[in-house]
C-alpha positions in Angstrom: 0.0 0.0 0.0 1.2 3.5 -0.8 -0.2 6.6 1.0 0.8 9.8 -0.6 4.6 9.4 -0.9 4.9 6.9 2.0 4.2 3.2 2.2 1.7 1.8 4.6 3.9 1.2 7.7 2.6 -2.3 8.6 3.3 -3.8 5.1 6.7 -2.1 5.0 7.7 -3.3 8.4 6.5 -6.9 7.6 8.7 -7.1 4.5 11.7 -5.8 6.5 11.2 -8.3 9.3 10.8 -11.2 6.8 13.9 -10.2 4.9 15.9 -10.1 8.1 14.3 -13.2 9.7 12.8 -15.5 7.1 11.9 -18.0 9.8 9.2 -15.7 10.9 7.1 -16.7 7.9 6.4 -20.0 9.5 4.5 -18.3 12.3 2.2 -16.4 9.9 -1.3 -17.5 9.0 -4.4 -18.2 11.0 -4.4 -19.4 14.6 -6.6 -22.5 14.9 -7.1 -22.1 18.7 -8.9 -18.8 18.3 -12.4 -20.3 18.1 -11.7 -22.2 21.4 -10.4 -19.2 23.1 -13.3 -17.1 22.0 -15.8 -19.8 23.1 -14.0 -20.2 26.5 -14.1 -16.4 27.1 -17.8 -16.1 26.2 -18.5 -19.1 28.5 -16.6 -17.3 31.3 -18.7 -14.2 30.8 -22.0 -16.2 30.9 -20.8 -18.2 33.9 -19.8 -15.1 35.8 -23.2 -13.4 35.0 -24.9 -16.4 36.5 -22.5 -16.8 39.5 -22.8 -13.1 40.5 -26.6 -12.9 40.4 -27.0 -12.7 44.2 -23.7 -11.1 45.1 -23.5 -7.8 47.1 -23.0 -4.8 44.9 -19.4 -4.1 46.1 -18.2 -7.6 45.2 -20.2 -7.6 42.0 -18.7 -4.3 40.8 -15.2 -5.6 41.6 -15.7 -8.8 39.7 -17.3 -7.0 36.7 -14.4 -4.6 36.6 -11.6 -7.2 36.9 -13.0 -10.3 35.2 -15.7 -8.8 32.9 -13.5 -6.0 31.6 -10.6 -8.3 31.0 -12.8 -10.8 29.2 -14.4 -8.1 27.1 -11.1 -6.7 26.1 -10.0 -10.2 25.0 -13.1 -10.4 22.9 -12.5 -7.0 21.3 -9.0 -8.1 20.5 -10.3 -11.3 19.0 -12.7 -9.3 16.7 -9.7 -7.2 15.6 -7.6 -10.3 14.8 -10.6 -11.9 13.0 -11.0 -8.7 10.9 -7.5 -9.6 9.6 -8.7 -13.2 8.9 -6.4 -14.7 11.4 -8.8 -16.9 13.3 -9.9 -19.4 10.6 -8.9 -20.6 7.2 -11.9 -19.1 5.5 -13.6 -15.7 5.4 -16.9 -17.2 6.6 -15.1 -19.0 9.5 -13.6 -15.7 10.6 -17.0 -14.0 10.4 -18.7 -16.7 12.4 -16.1 -16.7 15.2 -16.3 -12.9 15.2 -20.1 -13.0 15.7 -19.6 -15.4 18.6 -17.0 -13.1 20.1 -19.4 -10.2 19.7 -22.2 -11.8 21.7 -20.9 -10.8 25.2 -20.0 -7.3 24.1 -23.6 -6.1 23.6 -23.2 -3.8 20.6 -23.3 -5.6 17.3 -20.2 -4.1 15.7 -18.0 -7.0 14.5 -19.1 -7.1 10.9 -19.0 -3.3 10.4 -15.6 -3.1 12.2 -13.7 -4.8 9.4 -14.2 -2.3 6.5 -13.4 0.7 8.7 -10.4 -1.1 10.1 -9.1 -2.0 6.6 -9.7 1.7 5.6 -7.5 2.6 8.6 -4.7 0.3 7.3 -5.0 1.5 3.7 -5.1 5.2 4.6 -3.0 5.4 7.7 -2.2 9.0 8.7 -4.5 10.5 6.0 -6.7 13.1 7.7 -10.4 12.7 7.1 -9.8 9.2 5.6 -8.0 7.3 8.3 -10.8 6.2 10.7 -8.4 6.3 13.7 -7.7 10.0 13.3 -10.5 12.1 15.0 -12.2 14.7 12.9 -12.2 18.3 14.1 -15.7 17.9 15.6 -14.7 14.6 17.4 -11.6 16.3 18.8 -13.7 19.3 20.0 -16.4 17.0 21.4 -13.9 14.9 23.4 -11.7 17.8 24.6 -14.3 20.6 24.5 -11.7 22.8 22.7 -11.2 23.9 19.1 -8.3 23.1 16.9 
């Protein structure tokens, strides 16, 4: 990928690493354990929801913060990796695992995440195109100041 006069940094760095360490190529490809990790994490979330039904609020909040947030973060990371097709050998397999990972998150974002994330990789650093760069309005809204 080329952005303006610069190459997309991920692709450039990947080629540099492979050139210097060709053995790295054997580690590339999808991770077959992903579906099991996602299913185990989702099961943990469901189990913890059941387990904490009658807990006092103080314990419940602590467990939600420590266990629930960690599990949710793991599921968000899984959706990210699955958007790069790294969880299954097929596109359909990656989408299905992504849908399962999305179940405990609550907001159905996993399918729409991929095109925006790929835009980010294709247009890294390009203002108004890279979806990771906030617009002027987003910057103002978050910081309550103008640029």
